[in-house]
DSSP file (Angstrom, degrees, kcal/mol; ACC not computed):
  #  RESIDUE AA STRUCTURE BP1 BP2  ACC     N-H-->O    O-->H-N    N-H-->O    O-->H-N    TCO  KAPPA ALPHA  PHI   PSI    X-CA   Y-CA   Z-CA
    1    1 A M              0   0    0      0, 0.0     2,-0.1     0, 0.0     0, 0.0   0.000 360.0 360.0 360.0 135.9   77.0  104.6   66.3
    2    2 A D     >  -     0   0    0      1,-0.1     4,-1.8     4,-0.0     3,-0.3  -0.399 360.0-108.5 -80.8 169.7   73.8  105.7   68.1
    3    3 A I  H  > S+     0   0    0      1,-0.2     4,-2.4     2,-0.2     5,-0.2   0.881 117.7  55.0 -62.1 -43.6   70.5  106.1   66.3
    4    4 A Y  H  > S+     0   0    0      1,-0.2     4,-2.0     2,-0.2    -1,-0.2   0.869 110.3  46.7 -63.8 -33.8   70.5  109.9   66.5
    5    5 A Q  H  > S+     0   0    0     -3,-0.3     4,-2.5     2,-0.2    -1,-0.2   0.875 110.8  51.9 -72.2 -37.7   74.0  110.0   64.8
    6    6 A I  H  X S+     0   0    0     -4,-1.8     4,-1.7     2,-0.2    -2,-0.2   0.917 113.7  42.9 -63.9 -45.9   72.9  107.6   62.1
    7    7 A V  H  X S+     0   0    0     -4,-2.4     4,-2.0     2,-0.2    -2,-0.2   0.855 112.6  54.5 -69.9 -36.8   69.9  109.7   61.3
    8    8 A L  H  X S+     0   0    0     -4,-2.0     4,-2.5    -5,-0.2    -2,-0.2   0.954 111.1  44.0 -52.8 -58.5   71.9  112.9   61.5
    9    9 A E  H  X S+     0   0    0     -4,-2.5     4,-2.3     1,-0.2    -1,-0.2   0.823 110.0  56.2 -62.8 -32.3   74.5  111.7   59.0
   10   10 A A  H  X>S+     0   0    0     -4,-1.7     5,-1.9     2,-0.2     4,-0.8   0.891 109.8  45.1 -71.5 -37.5   71.8  110.3   56.7
   11   11 A I  H ><5S+     0   0    0     -4,-2.0     3,-1.2     3,-0.2    92,-0.3   0.980 115.1  48.9 -65.6 -52.2   70.1  113.8   56.5
   12   12 A Q  H 3<5S+     0   0    0     -4,-2.5    -2,-0.2     1,-0.3    -1,-0.2   0.893 124.2  30.4 -51.6 -45.8   73.6  115.5   56.0
   13   13 A N  H 3<5S-     0   0    0     -4,-2.3    -1,-0.3    -5,-0.2    -2,-0.2   0.304 107.4-118.5-105.6   4.7   74.5  113.0   53.3
   14   14 A K  T <<5 +     0   0    0     -3,-1.2    66,-0.3    -4,-0.8     2,-0.3   0.974  58.4 157.5  44.5  64.7   71.0  112.3   51.8
   15   15 A R      < -     0   0    0     -5,-1.9     2,-0.3    -8,-0.1    64,-0.2  -0.771  43.9-111.2-111.6 156.4   71.2  108.6   52.7
   16   16 A I  E     -A   78   0A   0     62,-2.8    62,-2.4    -2,-0.3     2,-0.5  -0.662  25.7-143.3 -89.0 145.9   68.3  106.2   53.2
   17   17 A V  E     -AB  77  28A   0     11,-3.4    11,-2.6    -2,-0.3     2,-0.5  -0.948  10.8-165.7-112.2 126.6   67.5  104.9   56.6
   18   18 A V  E     +AB  76  27A   0     58,-2.9    58,-1.8    -2,-0.5     2,-0.3  -0.941  26.7 139.7-110.4 128.7   66.3  101.4   57.2
   19   19 A A  E     - B   0  26A   0      7,-2.4     7,-3.4    -2,-0.5     2,-0.4  -0.881  48.2-108.1-150.8 176.3   64.8  100.5   60.5
   20   20 A W  E     +AB  73  25A   0     53,-2.4    53,-2.3    -2,-0.3     2,-0.3  -0.967  36.7 169.7-113.9 134.6   62.2   98.6   62.4
   21   21 A Y  E >   -AB  72  24A   0      3,-2.5     3,-1.3    -2,-0.4    51,-0.1  -0.954  65.1  -8.8-152.1 128.1   59.5  100.5   64.1
   22   22 A D  T 3  S-     0   0    0     49,-0.5    30,-0.1    -2,-0.3     3,-0.1   0.863 130.4 -50.9  52.5  41.6   56.2   99.3   65.7
   23   23 A G  T 3  S+     0   0    0      1,-0.2     2,-0.4    28,-0.0    -1,-0.2   0.521 119.1 104.4  79.7   6.9   56.8   95.8   64.3
   24   24 A Y  E <  S-B   21   0A   0     -3,-1.3    -3,-2.5    26,-0.1     2,-0.4  -0.960  70.8-125.9-121.6 133.4   57.4   97.0   60.7
   25   25 A E  E     -B   20   0A   0     -2,-0.4    25,-3.0    -5,-0.2     2,-0.4  -0.642  32.8-166.1 -73.7 130.8   60.4   97.3   58.6
   26   26 A R  E     -BC  19  49A   0     -7,-3.4    -7,-2.4    -2,-0.4     2,-0.5  -0.952  16.0-164.6-124.6 134.5   60.5  100.9   57.3
   27   27 A I  E     +BC  18  48A   0     21,-1.8    20,-2.0    -2,-0.4    21,-1.8  -0.983  35.9 154.0-123.5 115.8   62.8  102.2   54.4
   28   28 A M  E     -BC  17  46A   0    -11,-2.6   -11,-3.4    -2,-0.5    18,-0.2  -0.898  46.8-125.4-145.4 162.3   62.7  106.0   54.6
   29   29 A C  E     - C   0  45A   0     16,-1.8    16,-2.6    -2,-0.3     2,-0.3  -0.974  30.9-137.4-110.0 116.4   64.4  109.4   54.0
   30   30 A P  E     + C   0  44A   0      0, 0.0    14,-0.3     0, 0.0     3,-0.1  -0.597  27.2 171.2 -78.1 137.1   64.9  111.5   57.0
   31   31 A H  E     +     0   0A   0     12,-3.1    71,-2.6     1,-0.3     2,-0.4   0.725  63.9  23.4-114.0 -35.5   64.1  115.2   56.4
   32   32 A V  E     -DC 101  43A   0     11,-1.5    11,-2.9    69,-0.2     2,-0.4  -0.997  59.9-170.9-144.1 138.9   64.1  116.8   59.9
   33   33 A L  E     +DC 100  42A   0     67,-2.8    66,-3.3    -2,-0.4    67,-1.9  -0.985  35.6  87.0-132.5 132.6   65.8  115.8   63.1
   34   34 A G  E     -DC  98  41A   0      7,-2.3     7,-2.3    -2,-0.4     2,-0.4  -0.797  66.3 -58.2-178.4-138.6   65.4  117.2   66.6
   35   35 A T  E     -DC  97  40A   0     62,-1.4    62,-1.9     5,-0.3    61,-1.6  -0.958  20.2-154.6-134.8 158.9   63.2  116.8   69.7
   36   36 A K  E >  S- C   0  39A   0      3,-2.4     3,-1.1    -2,-0.4    59,-0.1  -0.948  89.5 -16.2-128.7 110.3   59.6  117.1   70.6
   37   37 A K  T 3  S-     0   0    0     -2,-0.5     3,-0.1     1,-0.2    -1,-0.1   0.926 131.9 -51.7  57.6  39.4   59.1  117.9   74.4
   38   38 A G  T 3  S+     0   0    0      1,-0.2     2,-0.5    59,-0.0    -1,-0.2   0.475 115.3 116.4  79.6   1.1   62.6  116.9   75.0
   39   39 A R  E <  S-C   36   0A   0     -3,-1.1    -3,-2.4     1,-0.0    -1,-0.2  -0.902  72.6-109.3-109.9 130.2   62.4  113.5   73.2
   40   40 A A  E     +C   35   0A   0     -2,-0.5    29,-1.1    -5,-0.2    30,-0.5  -0.288  51.6 161.1 -58.0 135.7   64.5  112.7   70.1
   41   41 A Q  E     -CE  34  68A   0     -7,-2.3    -7,-2.3    27,-0.2     2,-0.3  -0.970  20.7-160.4-156.7 155.8   62.1  112.6   67.1
   42   42 A A  E     -CE  33  67A   0     25,-1.7    25,-2.3    -2,-0.3     2,-0.6  -0.974  19.4-130.2-142.6 149.2   62.5  112.8   63.3
   43   43 A L  E     -CE  32  66A   0    -11,-2.9   -12,-3.1    -2,-0.3   -11,-1.5  -0.935  37.1-178.0-101.0 121.8   60.3  113.5   60.3
   44   44 A F  E     -CE  30  65A   0     21,-2.8    21,-3.2    -2,-0.6     2,-0.6  -0.898  28.8-137.5-123.7 151.0   60.9  110.8   57.7
   45   45 A Y  E     -CE  29  64A   0    -16,-2.6   -16,-1.8    -2,-0.3     2,-0.5  -0.930  24.7-155.5-101.6 104.1   59.5  110.2   54.2
   46   46 A Q  E     +C   28   0A   0     17,-2.2   -18,-0.3    -2,-0.6     3,-0.1  -0.690  26.0 161.9 -85.5 123.7   58.8  106.4   54.0
   47   47 A F  E     +     0   0A   0    -20,-2.0     2,-0.3    -2,-0.5   -19,-0.2   0.475  62.3  19.9-119.4  -7.4   58.8  105.0   50.5
   48   48 A A  E    S+C   27   0A   0    -21,-1.8   -21,-1.8     2,-0.1     2,-0.2  -0.932  90.1  48.2-153.2 179.1   59.1  101.3   51.0
   49   49 A G  E    S-C   26   0A   0     -2,-0.3     2,-0.3   -23,-0.2   -23,-0.2  -0.622  84.8 -65.8  85.1-148.9   58.7   98.6   53.6
   50   50 A N        -     0   0    0    -25,-3.0     2,-0.3    -2,-0.2   -26,-0.1  -0.876  40.0-179.1-139.6 168.5   55.6   98.3   55.6
   51   51 A S    >   -     0   0    0     -2,-0.3     3,-1.4     1,-0.1   -29,-0.1  -0.970  44.0-103.6-164.0 157.6   53.5  100.2   58.2
   52   52 A K  T 3  S+     0   0    0     -2,-0.3     3,-0.1     1,-0.3    -1,-0.1   0.835 123.3  41.4 -55.8 -34.1   50.3   99.8   60.2
   53   53 A S  T 3  S-     0   0    0      1,-0.3    -1,-0.3    -3,-0.1     2,-0.1   0.514 111.5-126.9 -91.1  -7.3   48.5  102.3   57.9
   54   54 A G    <   -     0   0    0     -3,-1.4     2,-0.4     9,-0.0    -1,-0.3  -0.267  26.9 -79.9  84.5-178.3   50.0  101.0   54.7
   55   55 A L        -     0   0    0     -6,-0.1     3,-0.1    -3,-0.1     8,-0.1  -0.967  30.3-144.4-128.4 140.4   51.8  103.1   52.1
   56   56 A S        -     0   0    0     -2,-0.4     3,-0.1     1,-0.2     4,-0.1  -0.476  50.5 -63.7 -87.8 167.9   50.5  105.3   49.4
   57   57 A P  S >  S-     0   0    0      0, 0.0     3,-2.0     0, 0.0    -1,-0.2  -0.192  70.1 -84.4 -49.8 144.1   52.2  105.6   46.0
   58   58 A D  T 3  S+     0   0    0      1,-0.2   -11,-0.1   -11,-0.1    27,-0.1  -0.246 118.4  33.2 -52.9 133.5   55.7  107.1   46.1
   59   59 A G  T 3  S+     0   0    0      1,-0.4    -1,-0.2    -3,-0.1   -12,-0.0   0.246  87.6 130.4 104.6 -15.4   55.5  110.9   46.1
   60   60 A S    X   -     0   0    0     -3,-2.0     3,-1.7     1,-0.1    -1,-0.4  -0.519  62.1-135.2 -79.3 142.5   52.3  111.0   48.1
   61   61 A P  G >  S+     0   0    0      0, 0.0     3,-0.9     0, 0.0    -1,-0.1   0.586  98.0  77.5 -73.5  -7.0   52.1  113.3   51.2
   62   62 A D  G 3  S+     0   0    0      1,-0.2    -2,-0.0    -5,-0.2    23,-0.0   0.556  80.3  69.1 -70.3 -11.4   50.5  110.4   53.0
   63   63 A N  G <   +     0   0    0     -3,-1.7   -17,-2.2    -6,-0.2    -1,-0.2   0.390  66.2 119.1 -96.1   4.1   53.8  108.8   53.5
   64   64 A W  E <   -E   45   0A   0     -3,-0.9     2,-0.4   -19,-0.2   -19,-0.2  -0.486  46.1-164.5 -62.8 137.3   55.3  111.3   56.0
   65   65 A R  E     -E   44   0A   0    -21,-3.2   -21,-2.8    -2,-0.1     2,-0.7  -0.990  16.5-158.9-132.0 123.2   56.1  109.6   59.2
   66   66 A C  E     +E   43   0A   0     -2,-0.4     2,-0.4   -23,-0.2   -23,-0.2  -0.900  28.9 175.2 -94.2 110.3   56.9  111.3   62.6
   67   67 A L  E     -E   42   0A   0    -25,-2.3   -25,-1.7    -2,-0.7     2,-0.4  -0.946  33.2-126.1-132.6 138.9   58.8  108.7   64.6
   68   68 A F  E >   -E   41   0A   0     -2,-0.4     3,-1.5   -27,-0.2   -27,-0.2  -0.660  20.8-139.8 -79.0 133.2   60.5  108.7   68.0
   69   69 A L  G >  S+     0   0    0    -29,-1.1     3,-1.2    -2,-0.4    -1,-0.1   0.752  97.5  63.1 -65.2 -25.4   64.1  107.6   67.7
   70   70 A D  G 3  S+     0   0    0    -30,-0.5    -1,-0.3     1,-0.3   -29,-0.1   0.425 101.1  55.0 -85.5   3.4   64.1  105.5   70.9
   71   71 A Q  G <  S+     0   0    0     -3,-1.5   -49,-0.5     2,-0.0     2,-0.3   0.346  86.8  95.9-111.9   4.1   61.5  103.3   69.3
   72   72 A L  E <   -A   21   0A   0     -3,-1.2     2,-0.3    -4,-0.2   -51,-0.2  -0.741  54.3-175.3 -92.5 139.7   63.6  102.5   66.1
   73   73 A T  E     +A   20   0A   0    -53,-2.3   -53,-2.4    -2,-0.3    -2,-0.0  -0.891  58.9  24.3-131.4 169.2   65.6   99.2   66.1
   74   74 A D  E    S+     0   0A   0     -2,-0.3     2,-0.3   -55,-0.2    -1,-0.2   0.886  83.9 179.8  44.6  52.9   68.0   97.6   63.8
   75   75 A V  E     +     0   0A   0     -3,-0.2     2,-0.3   -56,-0.1   -56,-0.2  -0.621  13.9 144.8 -92.1 132.2   68.8  101.0   62.3
   76   76 A H  E     -A   18   0A   0    -58,-1.8   -58,-2.9    -2,-0.3     2,-0.3  -0.982  34.2-131.2-157.0 164.8   71.4  101.6   59.6
   77   77 A S  E     +A   17   0A   0     -2,-0.3     2,-0.3   -60,-0.2   -60,-0.2  -0.839  24.3 173.6-115.6 153.9   71.8  104.0   56.6
   78   78 A E  E     -A   16   0A   0    -62,-2.4   -62,-2.8    -2,-0.3     2,-0.1  -0.982  35.4 -90.2-149.3 162.8   72.7  103.1   53.0
   79   79 A D        +     0   0    0     -2,-0.3     2,-0.3   -64,-0.2   -64,-0.1  -0.464  61.8 119.4 -72.0 149.9   73.0  104.8   49.6
   80   80 A G        -     0   0    0    -66,-0.3     2,-0.2    -2,-0.1    -2,-0.0  -0.930  65.1 -46.8 168.0 177.5   70.1  105.0   47.4
   81   81 A Q        -     0   0    0     -2,-0.3     2,-0.2     1,-0.1   -66,-0.0  -0.489  57.9-120.0 -75.2 140.0   67.7  107.4   45.6
   82   82 A W        -     0   0    0     -2,-0.2     2,-0.4   -68,-0.1    -1,-0.1  -0.506  29.4-162.8 -75.7 132.5   66.3  110.2   47.8
   83   83 A H        +     0   0    0     -2,-0.2     2,-0.3   -38,-0.1   -38,-0.2  -0.962  20.2 144.7-125.2 152.4   62.6  110.3   48.1
   84   84 A S        -     0   0    0     -2,-0.4   -25,-0.1   -40,-0.0   -21,-0.0  -0.859  35.6-121.0-158.6-174.9   60.4  113.1   49.3
   85   85 A A    >   -     0   0    0     -2,-0.3     3,-2.0   -24,-0.1   -25,-0.1  -0.968  29.5-112.3-139.1 152.3   56.9  114.7   48.7
   86   86 A P  G >  S+     0   0    0      0, 0.0     3,-0.9     0, 0.0     4,-0.1   0.732 109.0  72.2 -62.1 -19.5   56.0  118.2   47.6
   87   87 A S  G >   +     0   0    0      1,-0.2     3,-1.4     2,-0.1   -27,-0.0   0.396  67.8  99.2 -74.6   3.2   54.5  119.0   51.0
   88   88 A H  G <  S+     0   0    0     -3,-2.0    -1,-0.2     1,-0.3     4,-0.0   0.870  74.7  59.7 -54.0 -38.0   58.0  119.1   52.5
   89   89 A S  G <  S+     0   0    0     -3,-0.9    -1,-0.3     2,-0.1    -2,-0.1   0.636  86.8  98.9 -74.5 -11.4   58.0  122.9   52.3
   90   90 A R  S <  S-     0   0    0     -3,-1.4    -3,-0.0     1,-0.1     0, 0.0  -0.467  92.6 -87.1 -70.4 150.6   54.9  123.1   54.5
   91   91 A P        -     0   0    0      0, 0.0     2,-0.3     0, 0.0    -1,-0.1  -0.241  46.5-149.9 -52.8 138.9   55.3  123.9   58.1
   92   92 A Q        -     0   0    0      3,-0.1   -49,-0.0     1,-0.1    -4,-0.0  -0.806  19.7-168.9-114.1 157.6   55.8  120.6   60.2
   93   93 A T        +     0   0    0     -2,-0.3    -1,-0.1     1,-0.1     3,-0.1   0.315  67.8  94.4-119.1   1.7   54.8  120.0   63.8
   94   94 A C  S    S+     0   0    0      1,-0.2     2,-0.5     2,-0.1    -1,-0.1   0.893  90.9  32.0 -60.6 -44.2   56.8  116.7   64.2
   95   95 A V        -     0   0    0      1,-0.1   -59,-0.2   -59,-0.1     3,-0.2  -0.965  57.0-178.3-122.5 124.0   59.8  118.3   65.7
   96   96 A D  S    S+     0   0    0    -61,-1.6     2,-0.5    -2,-0.5   -60,-0.2   0.714  82.6  44.4 -98.1 -17.9   59.7  121.4   67.9
   97   97 A Q  E    S-D   35   0A   0    -62,-1.9   -62,-1.4     0, 0.0    -1,-0.2  -0.845  84.0-155.9-123.0  92.6   63.4  121.9   68.5
   98   98 A I  E     +D   34   0A   0     -2,-0.5   -64,-0.3    -3,-0.2     3,-0.1  -0.500  22.7 172.5 -75.2 126.6   65.0  121.4   65.1
   99   99 A D  E    S+     0   0A   0    -66,-3.3     2,-0.3     1,-0.4   -65,-0.2   0.775  71.7   1.0 -95.6 -43.7   68.8  120.3   65.0
  100  100 A V  E     -D   33   0A   0    -67,-1.9   -67,-2.8     2,-0.0    -1,-0.4  -0.999  56.5-164.8-152.7 148.2   69.0  119.6   61.3
  101  101 A V  E     -D   32   0A   0     -2,-0.3   -69,-0.2   -69,-0.2     2,-0.2  -0.956  34.9-106.6-126.4 146.1   67.0  119.8   58.1
  102  102 A V        -     0   0    0    -71,-2.6     2,-0.4    -2,-0.3   -90,-0.1  -0.472  33.0-137.8 -67.8 143.4   67.7  118.3   54.8
  103  103 A T              0   0    0    -92,-0.3    -1,-0.0    -2,-0.2     0, 0.0  -0.830 360.0 360.0-101.3 141.8   68.9  120.7   52.2
  104  104 A F              0   0    0     -2,-0.4    -1,-0.1     0, 0.0    -2,-0.0   0.406 360.0 360.0-107.3 360.0   67.7  120.5   48.6
């Protein structure tokens, strides 16, 4: 299964995505999937793992990540608790052509 399909199904089923990006393992919940200037991209809420900038406490709006799908490796989804932040309802600029958005 390709990365786009894994993230799409994770959004549809509210599953966690575990992947490597920029040298760090990321444990995230995808919220928006589509393209930015024709390149597949997604808005994730990262609640565990690591990143160059570090992680704030769970629920913080600082943990939103806008990631290119072609830079994700070792991607899989799994069941687990869904994580988000209150700022999800604000307009996002990560994806300009939206294919799917998580429903609450």
